[in-house]
C-alpha positions in Angstrom: -87.8 161.4 44.5 -84.3 160.3 45.6 -81.9 163.2 45.9 -79.0 163.2 43.4 -75.4 164.1 44.3 -75.4 167.3 42.2 -79.1 168.1 42.2 -78.5 171.7 43.3 -75.8 172.4 40.6 -76.5 174.2 37.3 -73.9 173.8 34.5 -73.5 175.5 31.2 -71.7 173.1 28.9 -70.2 175.1 26.1 -67.8 172.5 24.9 -67.3 170.8 21.5 -66.0 167.2 21.2 -65.2 164.6 23.8 -63.3 165.9 26.8 -65.5 168.7 28.0 -68.7 166.9 27.1 -67.5 163.9 29.2 -66.7 166.2 32.1 -70.2 167.7 32.1 -71.8 164.2 31.5 -70.6 163.0 34.9 -72.3 166.0 36.5 -75.5 165.5 34.5 -75.7 161.8 35.2 -75.5 162.4 38.9 -78.2 165.0 39.0 -76.9 168.4 37.9 -79.0 170.5 35.5 -76.5 170.6 32.6 -77.5 172.9 29.7 -75.6 172.1 26.5 -75.0 175.3 24.7 -74.8 174.4 21.0 -74.1 176.3 17.8 -77.3 177.2 15.9 -77.8 175.0 12.9 -74.9 172.5 13.4 -74.7 171.9 17.1 -71.9 170.0 18.8 -69.3 168.6 16.4 -69.9 165.1 17.8 -73.4 165.2 16.2 -71.4 164.5 13.0 -69.2 161.9 14.6 -69.9 158.2 14.1 -70.9 155.6 14.7 -74.4 156.4 13.6 -77.5 154.3 14.3 -78.0 151.9 11.4 -75.1 153.7 9.7 -77.4 156.7 8.8 -75.5 159.9 9.1 -77.8 162.2 11.0 -77.2 164.8 13.8 -79.7 163.0 16.0 -78.4 159.5 15.4 -74.8 159.9 16.5 -74.1 157.3 19.1 -71.0 159.3 20.2 -73.1 162.4 20.9 -75.8 160.4 22.7 -73.3 158.8 25.1 -71.5 162.0 25.9 -74.6 164.1 26.5 -77.1 161.9 28.4 -79.3 163.8 30.9 -78.4 167.2 29.5 -80.7 169.9 28.1 -79.9 171.5 24.7 -80.2 175.1 23.7 -78.8 176.8 20.6 -76.9 180.1 21.1 -74.3 182.1 19.1 -72.8 183.8 22.1 -70.1 185.4 19.9 -72.8 187.8 18.6 -73.5 190.9 20.7 -77.0 189.8 21.5 -75.9 186.2 22.2 -73.2 187.4 24.6 -75.8 189.3 26.6 -78.0 186.3 26.7 -75.1 184.1 27.9 -74.4 186.5 30.7 -78.0 186.2 31.9 -77.5 182.4 31.9 -74.2 182.7 33.7 -75.9 184.7 36.5 -77.9 181.6 37.5 -75.2 179.0 36.8 -72.8 177.3 39.2 -70.3 176.0 36.5 -69.3 176.9 33.0 -67.4 174.3 31.1 -65.7 175.5 27.9 -63.0 174.3 25.6 -62.4 177.2 23.2 -58.9 178.3 22.2 -57.3 180.5 24.8 -58.6 184.1 24.5 -61.8 183.2 22.6 -64.1 183.6 25.5 -62.5 187.0 26.2 -63.1 188.1 22.6 -66.8 187.3 23.1 -66.8 189.5 26.2 -67.2 186.3 28.4 -63.8 186.0 30.1 -63.7 184.6 33.6 -63.1 188.0 35.0 -66.2 189.4 33.3 -68.4 186.4 34.4 -67.0 186.5 37.9 -68.2 190.1 38.3 -71.7 189.0 37.2 -71.6 185.9 39.4 -68.8 185.7 42.0 -69.8 182.1 42.9 -69.3 180.9 39.3 -66.7 178.2 38.5 -65.3 178.1 35.0 -63.5 175.0 33.8 -61.5 175.8 30.7 -60.2 172.7 28.8 -57.6 173.1 26.1 -54.9 170.9 24.6 -52.0 172.7 26.3 -53.5 175.1 28.9 -54.0 178.9 29.0 -50.2 179.7 29.1 -46.9 178.5 27.7 -45.5 178.3 24.2 -48.0 175.7 23.0 -51.1 177.5 24.2 -52.3 178.5 20.8 -51.7 175.2 19.1 -54.5 173.0 18.0 -54.3 169.3 18.7 -56.1 166.0 18.4 -56.3 162.9 20.7 -53.3 161.5 18.7 -51.0 164.6 19.2 -51.9 165.0 22.8 -51.2 161.3 23.5 -47.8 161.7 21.9 -46.8 164.9 23.5 -48.1 163.8 26.9 -45.6 161.0 26.9 -48.0 158.1 26.9 -47.4 156.9 23.4 -43.7 156.4 23.9 -44.4 153.6 26.4 -47.0 151.8 24.3 -45.0 149.1 22.5 -45.3 145.4 22.4 -43.6 143.7 25.3 -41.5 141.5 23.0 -40.5 144.5 20.8 -39.4 147.3 23.2 -37.5 149.0 20.4 -40.4 148.9 18.0 -42.5 151.8 16.9 -44.6 153.6 19.5 -48.4 153.1 19.1 -51.5 154.9 20.4 -54.2 153.2 22.5 -57.5 152.6 20.7 -60.3 155.0 21.1 -60.0 158.6 22.3 -58.3 157.8 25.6 -56.4 161.1 25.9 -59.7 163.0 25.7 -61.6 160.7 28.1 -58.8 161.0 30.6 -58.9 164.8 30.3 -62.7 164.6 30.8 -62.5 162.6 34.0 -59.7 164.8 35.5 -61.7 167.9 34.5 -64.7 166.6 36.3 -62.6 165.9 39.5 -61.2 169.4 39.4 -64.7 170.9 39.0 -66.0 168.9 41.9 -63.0 170.0 44.0 -63.9 173.6 43.2 -67.5 173.1 44.2 -66.3 171.8 47.6 -64.0 174.9 47.9 -66.9 177.2 47.2 -68.8 175.8 50.2 -66.0 177.2 52.4 -65.2 180.4 50.6 -68.5 181.3 48.9 -66.5 182.2 45.7 -65.9 180.5 42.4 -62.6 179.9 40.7 -61.1 179.5 37.2 -59.8 176.0 36.4 -57.1 175.8 33.7 -57.0 172.2 32.3 -54.3 171.1 29.9 -55.0 167.8 28.1 -51.3 167.3 27.6 -50.7 167.5 31.4 -53.7 165.2 32.1 -52.1 162.5 30.0 -48.7 163.1 31.5 -50.2 162.8 35.0 -51.2 159.2 34.3 -47.7 158.0 33.4 -47.3 156.5 36.9 -43.6 156.2 37.8 -42.4 156.7 34.2 -41.3 160.3 34.7 -39.8 159.8 38.2 -37.8 156.8 36.9 -35.8 158.9 34.5 -34.2 161.5 37.0 -33.8 158.9 39.8 -32.8 155.8 37.9 -32.0 156.9 34.3 -34.6 154.5 33.1 -36.7 155.2 30.0 -39.4 152.7 29.5 -40.0 151.7 26.0 -42.8 149.2 26.7 -46.0 149.2 28.5 -45.7 149.5 32.3 -45.7 145.8 33.1 -43.6 144.3 30.3 -40.3 145.1 32.0 -41.2 142.5 34.6 -40.9 139.7 32.1 -42.5 138.4 29.0 -45.4 137.7 28.7 -47.2 140.2 30.8 -50.2 142.2 29.6 -50.2 140.9 26.0 -52.9 139.1 24.2 -52.7 135.9 22.1 -55.3 134.0 20.0 -57.3 131.1 21.4 -60.1 129.0 19.9 -62.8 131.5 20.3 -61.0 134.9 20.4 -58.2 136.3 22.5 -56.8 135.8 26.0 -54.4 138.1 27.9 -51.5 136.4 29.7 -50.2 137.7 33.0 -48.2 134.9 34.7 -47.0 137.2 37.5 -43.7 138.7 38.5 -40.7 136.3 38.6 -40.9 132.8 37.4 -44.0 131.1 36.1 -43.4 127.3 36.3 -47.2 126.7 36.6 -47.6 127.6 32.9 -45.8 124.3 32.2 -48.3 122.5 34.3 -51.2 124.3 32.5 -50.1 123.2 29.1 -49.5 119.6 30.2 -45.7 119.7 30.2 -44.8 119.6 33.9 -41.3 118.4 33.0 -40.5 121.9 31.7 -41.1 123.6 35.1 -37.4 124.1 35.6 -36.8 125.2 32.1 -35.4 128.8 32.0 -38.3 129.9 29.8 -40.7 129.1 32.7 -38.4 129.9 35.6 -36.8 133.2 34.6 -38.6 136.3 33.2 -35.3 137.3 31.5 -35.2 134.1 29.5 -38.7 134.8 28.1 -37.7 138.4 27.3 -34.7 137.1 25.4 -36.6 134.3 23.6 -40.2 135.4 23.2 -40.7 133.5 19.9 -39.5 130.2 21.6 -41.8 130.7 24.5 -44.8 131.4 22.2 -44.0 128.3 20.2 -44.5 126.2 23.3 -47.7 127.8 24.6 -49.7 129.1 21.5 -50.5 125.7 20.0 -52.1 124.7 23.4 -54.1 127.9 23.6 -55.4 127.8 20.1 -57.3 124.6 20.7 -59.2 125.9 23.8 -61.9 128.4 24.7 -60.8 131.5 26.5 -63.1 131.0 29.6 -61.9 127.4 30.0 -58.3 128.5 29.8 -58.9 131.3 32.3 -60.5 128.9 34.8 -57.7 126.3 34.5 -55.1 129.1 34.8 -56.7 130.7 37.8 -56.7 127.3 39.6 -52.9 127.4 39.2 -52.8 131.1 40.4 -52.0 132.3 36.9 -53.8 135.6 36.1 -54.9 134.8 32.6 -58.0 136.7 31.5 -60.3 136.6 28.5 -60.2 139.7 26.2 -63.8 140.6 25.5 -65.2 142.2 22.3 -67.8 144.9 22.8 -70.5 142.3 22.0 -69.2 139.9 24.5 -68.9 142.6 27.1 -72.6 143.4 26.7 -73.4 139.7 27.5 -70.9 139.2 30.2 -72.5 137.7 33.4 -70.6 140.1 35.8 -71.7 143.2 33.8 -75.3 141.9 33.6 -75.4 141.1 37.3 -74.3 144.6 38.1 -76.8 146.0 35.5 -74.0 148.2 34.1 -75.6 148.9 30.7 -78.6 151.2 30.7 -81.5 151.8 28.3 -83.1 155.0 27.3 -85.8 155.9 24.7 -84.9 158.6 22.2 -87.4 160.4 20.0 -85.3 159.7 16.8 -83.1 156.7 17.7 -85.7 154.7 19.6 -84.5 152.5 22.5 -80.7 152.9 23.0 -78.5 150.7 25.1 -75.4 152.4 26.4 -72.7 152.1 29.1 -74.1 153.2 32.5 -72.7 154.3 35.8 -68.9 153.9 36.4 -69.6 154.4 40.1 -72.5 153.4 42.3 -73.6 155.8 45.0 -76.0 154.2 47.5 -77.6 157.4 48.7 -77.4 159.7 45.6 -77.6 157.3 42.7 -76.7 157.7 39.1 -79.7 158.2 36.7 -80.5 156.8 33.3 -81.4 159.3 30.6 -81.2 160.2 26.9 -79.3 162.9 25.0 -81.2 166.0 23.9 -82.3 167.0 20.5 -80.6 170.0 19.1 -82.2 173.1 20.7 -84.9 170.9 22.3 -85.0 173.1 25.5 -84.8 176.6 23.9 -88.4 177.3 25.0 -87.9 176.1 28.6 -84.5 177.8 29.2 -85.1 181.1 27.4 -88.6 181.3 28.7 -87.2 181.2 32.3 -85.2 184.3 31.4 -88.4 186.1 30.3 -88.2 185.7 26.5 -91.5 185.3 24.8 -92.2 182.9 21.9 -92.3 185.8 19.4 -88.9 187.0 20.7 -87.4 183.6 20.3 -88.7 183.4 16.7 -87.0 186.7 16.0 -83.7 185.6 17.6 -83.9 182.4 15.5 -84.2 184.4 12.2 -81.3 186.6 13.3 -79.1 183.5 13.9 -78.7 184.2 17.6 -80.3 181.0 18.6 
């Protein structure tokens, strides 16, 4: 068997929702033994989050849960109970990482603070993910992807390039949570490297608000140094149209003519006589008259297929690119050539196709796998701690597992 990058790492994933699960997913997909610690009865909240296979609401048919928890094992445990807390401590003794996203102080209330767990296992790393971190005036606030995206500063910059004074909008999906998950994973890996030198674990305090703010590129620095407050996406200040999408015959295409003038657009649309027109020669002219520019180019685009447009544009060194729907992405020749999408068989869902590795490691490759059923590994994990089948039945009737 080929070694995996984290094959010697054991993780307790005590998180609910997206960010923490995504952090632990990266560890699991690259070989770590990740034990998903779920609430008895209900499990992770994402089990109730759609979309669902064939639109059938069922805790084992959530596509969201499946994607976020591939290659993990699932146990059920109420570690806020006295018995459950004792069991968790036994699990922590043999773990390398605990990932949790409870409100600040909740792990302490259960007798499972970092200090307590560190006494049990000095090598343990705890990654605590909250909307605003363990300290500060916002620490006890609850938040959603939308509120974190707004407070983190990203939403303010997301406006149409031709309407910089328009209303701020949020990116599609749960981008704030996924960004937090990726940065939490990176911090956890850094702590694992540190432990090689020190032999000791550490407590990682992750703030989703700060994760979002850290991705603003030069936005924050521009204000104190230049007095500039961007009201558009990062590229629109260089001239319209940059980074916006328009309709074509078979969908959408994104226009990025490049910085400065774009006279080759006039050649692309069959009007070379307009190369010196300010609309094609000066970004500022397009910013001042976006509707006039659109009136020239949109009729030409609407009669053509996006891939044909992209090919012709690229020959003129214009970075136009098709905007793919999820279905088109699945069939894309580049994606297929790299075998990005993976397949796994699930006991309830059957064969599932899902996004695969975001990174390819030649010596310690990523692995395909499915998400676990709720409590599927209770027997295996608790049996390794010395609990008999009769004891597990009793713990189940008491609501501990």
